[in-house]
VOLUMPA-703327 format. One line per 10 residues: number of its first residue (from 1); their letters; for each residue x, z negated, y negated of C-alpha. Coordinates in nm, 3 decimals. Each point is the difference from the previous one (the first is absolute). Example, Ala and Ser with C-alpha at 12.3 -4.5 7.8 and 13.67 -1.06 7.14 Angstrom:
% residues 2
1) as) 1.230 -0.780 0.450; 0.137 0.066 -0.344
This chain:
% residues 237
1) mgrahevrak) -2.254 -3.532 7.288; -0.162 0.344 -0.039; -0.069 0.196 0.319; -0.033 -0.216 0.309; 0.296 0.161 0.175; 0.242 -0.076 -0.284; 0.242 -0.271 0.105; 0.195 -0.045 -0.321; -0.103 0.098 -0.350; 0.296 0.141 -0.193
11) smaqtaaars) -0.043 -0.280 -0.253; 0.078 -0.266 0.261; 0.377 0.039 -0.035; -0.005 -0.187 -0.330; 0.202 -0.307 0.089; 0.371 0.007 0.065; -0.057 -0.121 0.355; -0.258 0.269 0.071; 0.220 0.271 -0.145; 0.299 -0.118 0.204
21) alfmraskei) -0.214 -0.005 0.317; -0.130 0.350 -0.078; 0.354 0.134 -0.030; 0.093 -0.170 0.329; -0.302 0.156 0.176; 0.090 0.340 -0.136; 0.364 -0.033 0.099; -0.085 -0.099 0.358; -0.264 0.268 0.052; 0.211 0.277 -0.153
31) ymaaksgvpd) 0.300 -0.111 0.207; -0.207 0.007 0.320; -0.144 0.344 -0.080; 0.346 0.138 -0.078; 0.147 -0.148 0.320; -0.280 0.150 0.212; 0.097 0.356 -0.097; 0.221 0.190 -0.239; 0.075 -0.215 -0.310; -0.110 0.286 -0.226
41) pnsnlalrsv) -0.353 0.000 -0.147; 0.006 0.380 -0.017; 0.031 0.017 0.379; -0.168 -0.327 0.100; -0.369 0.014 -0.095; -0.060 -0.360 0.106; 0.277 -0.114 -0.233; -0.141 0.214 -0.279; -0.340 -0.165 0.043; 0.148 -0.351 -0.012
51) idkykgqnvt) 0.195 0.087 -0.314; -0.315 0.141 -0.163; -0.190 -0.315 0.096; 0.245 -0.231 -0.174; 0.055 0.225 -0.299; -0.372 -0.044 -0.056; 0.062 -0.376 -0.012; 0.278 0.044 -0.259; 0.290 -0.076 0.233; 0.317 0.108 -0.175
61) kdvieraikk) 0.209 0.301 0.097; 0.299 -0.227 0.057; -0.181 -0.203 0.268; -0.108 0.319 0.178; 0.345 0.159 -0.008; 0.175 -0.317 0.122; -0.230 -0.024 0.303; 0.062 0.365 0.092; 0.374 -0.039 -0.050; 0.003 -0.307 0.225
71) aaggeeenyi) -0.174 0.195 0.278; 0.223 0.305 -0.046; 0.311 -0.219 0.011; -0.085 -0.135 0.342; -0.062 -0.360 -0.108; -0.212 -0.179 0.258; -0.279 -0.235 -0.108; -0.208 -0.180 0.261; -0.360 -0.014 -0.123; -0.277 -0.121 0.229
81) sgryegygpg) -0.361 0.097 -0.064; -0.288 -0.242 0.042; -0.374 -0.013 -0.055; -0.202 -0.307 -0.094; -0.380 -0.017 -0.006; -0.217 -0.260 -0.162; -0.279 -0.095 -0.235; 0.008 -0.073 -0.371; -0.246 -0.163 -0.240; -0.356 0.119 0.053
91) nvsiivdslt) 0.087 0.096 0.359; 0.184 0.314 -0.110; 0.189 0.174 0.280; 0.372 0.041 -0.077; 0.282 0.177 0.181; 0.359 -0.059 -0.110; 0.281 0.225 0.122; 0.355 -0.131 -0.029; 0.344 0.155 0.028; 0.264 -0.269 0.014
101) snvrrafdsi) 0.342 -0.110 0.114; -0.137 -0.351 0.067; -0.326 -0.019 0.197; -0.031 -0.379 -0.031; 0.033 0.016 -0.378; -0.259 0.277 -0.023; -0.254 -0.185 0.213; 0.044 -0.332 -0.178; -0.026 0.150 -0.350; -0.308 0.211 0.084
111) rnvfnkkggh) -0.177 -0.291 0.170; 0.080 -0.226 -0.295; -0.168 0.242 -0.243; -0.316 0.018 0.213; -0.018 -0.378 0.032; 0.053 -0.060 -0.372; -0.285 0.232 -0.100; -0.268 -0.110 0.244; 0.068 0.255 0.270; 0.144 -0.015 0.349
121) lgsqgsvsfn) 0.186 0.224 0.241; -0.176 0.110 0.315; 0.105 0.146 0.332; 0.105 0.360 0.057; -0.309 0.222 -0.015; -0.212 -0.257 -0.179; -0.068 0.230 -0.299; 0.168 0.333 0.079; -0.310 0.116 0.189; -0.164 0.029 -0.344
131) fkevgliefv) 0.257 0.256 -0.122; 0.087 0.358 0.084; 0.357 0.127 -0.028; 0.004 0.336 -0.177; 0.220 0.234 -0.197; -0.098 -0.021 -0.368; 0.085 0.257 -0.266; -0.112 -0.018 -0.364; 0.074 0.237 -0.286; -0.150 0.103 -0.332
141) gsnldeveea) -0.236 0.294 0.036; -0.357 0.125 0.024; 0.025 0.304 0.231; -0.160 -0.180 0.292; -0.122 0.311 0.185; 0.342 0.170 -0.013; 0.176 -0.311 0.130; -0.246 -0.053 0.284; 0.010 0.367 0.103; 0.382 0.003 0.006
151) liladidlde) 0.014 -0.309 0.219; -0.262 0.132 0.241; 0.171 0.340 0.030; 0.330 -0.178 0.070; -0.173 -0.181 0.287; 0.072 -0.343 -0.150; -0.168 -0.291 0.177; -0.210 -0.072 -0.309; -0.212 -0.309 -0.056; -0.130 0.040 -0.357
161) vkldddlivv) 0.060 0.173 -0.334; -0.169 -0.149 -0.305; 0.023 -0.039 -0.376; 0.066 -0.343 -0.150; -0.003 0.028 -0.380; 0.281 0.248 -0.075; 0.162 -0.031 0.343; -0.050 0.200 0.316; 0.020 -0.241 0.292; 0.088 0.142 0.343
171) tvektalmqa) -0.003 -0.206 0.320; 0.137 0.141 0.324; 0.107 -0.131 0.338; 0.324 -0.192 -0.052; 0.201 0.244 0.213; -0.111 0.288 -0.225; 0.118 -0.150 -0.332; 0.319 0.203 -0.043; -0.167 0.318 0.123; -0.282 -0.050 -0.252
181) kkclmgigiq) 0.245 -0.057 -0.285; 0.192 0.314 0.089; -0.327 0.195 0.005; -0.099 -0.130 -0.345; 0.341 0.083 -0.141; -0.058 0.352 0.132; -0.300 0.042 -0.232; 0.196 -0.117 -0.302; -0.046 -0.378 -0.003; 0.336 -0.163 -0.074
191) efstceitml) -0.079 -0.343 -0.145; -0.162 -0.266 0.220; -0.101 -0.342 -0.127; -0.035 -0.121 0.360; 0.127 0.137 0.328; 0.024 -0.264 0.268; -0.139 -0.146 0.318; -0.235 -0.283 -0.090; -0.277 -0.220 0.138; -0.350 0.064 -0.134
201) pldtvtlege) -0.271 -0.265 0.051; -0.313 0.099 0.190; -0.206 -0.238 -0.216; 0.065 -0.203 -0.313; -0.064 -0.348 -0.139; -0.089 -0.055 -0.366; 0.175 -0.293 -0.167; -0.106 -0.188 -0.309; 0.086 -0.318 -0.187; 0.249 -0.242 0.153
211) dkekfeella) 0.041 0.205 0.319; 0.099 0.304 -0.204; 0.246 -0.203 -0.208; 0.164 -0.157 0.306; 0.019 0.334 0.178; 0.170 0.167 -0.295; 0.250 -0.287 -0.010; 0.061 0.040 0.374; 0.073 0.371 -0.045; 0.233 -0.070 -0.291
221) mldeledvqe) 0.192 -0.257 0.205; 0.035 0.239 0.294; 0.119 0.265 -0.245; 0.294 -0.224 -0.092; 0.123 -0.039 0.358; 0.295 0.226 0.080; -0.090 0.009 0.371; -0.351 0.135 -0.063; -0.018 0.377 0.020; -0.372 0.077 -0.017
231) vyhnakm) -0.326 -0.191 -0.043; -0.340 0.135 0.107; -0.332 -0.166 -0.061; -0.373 0.068 -0.013; -0.081 -0.172 -0.330; -0.215 0.179 -0.254; 0.025 -0.160 -0.343
């Protein structure tokens, strides 16, 4: 799965069901971001970040524009957020965030995936203690010192700046995400591969063999559920 904080590899939207679910996730999140402010990505930085996030996952322009148009037109959708915590094969900690119009459906479908692949849902707080919620920004670059200096001078609540292959990875307090992005845009960075609030694990579990296979299948099945918005885990494979 690459870096431990990655929740969906871009290659996971290969099946028709996964692609349909991806488009539904994008539509809901873009709609919610547009409804929370001005439905214009040039004026609404949160909306701009959500659009960038899903463009990076190859969501089509048509899906993005329809969601913004729906919000701008005053259409009301009732989405309820939820969080489910549990364990997967090899005792991997998993957090699943949902955004749904049917809470019962979301719960039943998520629980069914865990049960089928040797996992189980736990109580609230059963695994979230092993994660830290942060603002995560990634972009292609190598000018680490310049980026770090700009963020410090802007008084950003900075956690870490590091290089990961050809990416600069910046983690900040979640409330500082939009401020940090604006600062980076001010020093000429315009393209971001990631800009979102995410959950990073404090420690990881290495999976091999059957546990790894079952866990990958579990992730793929969650990826096909339209009610699932995000998946976080601490597996290192």
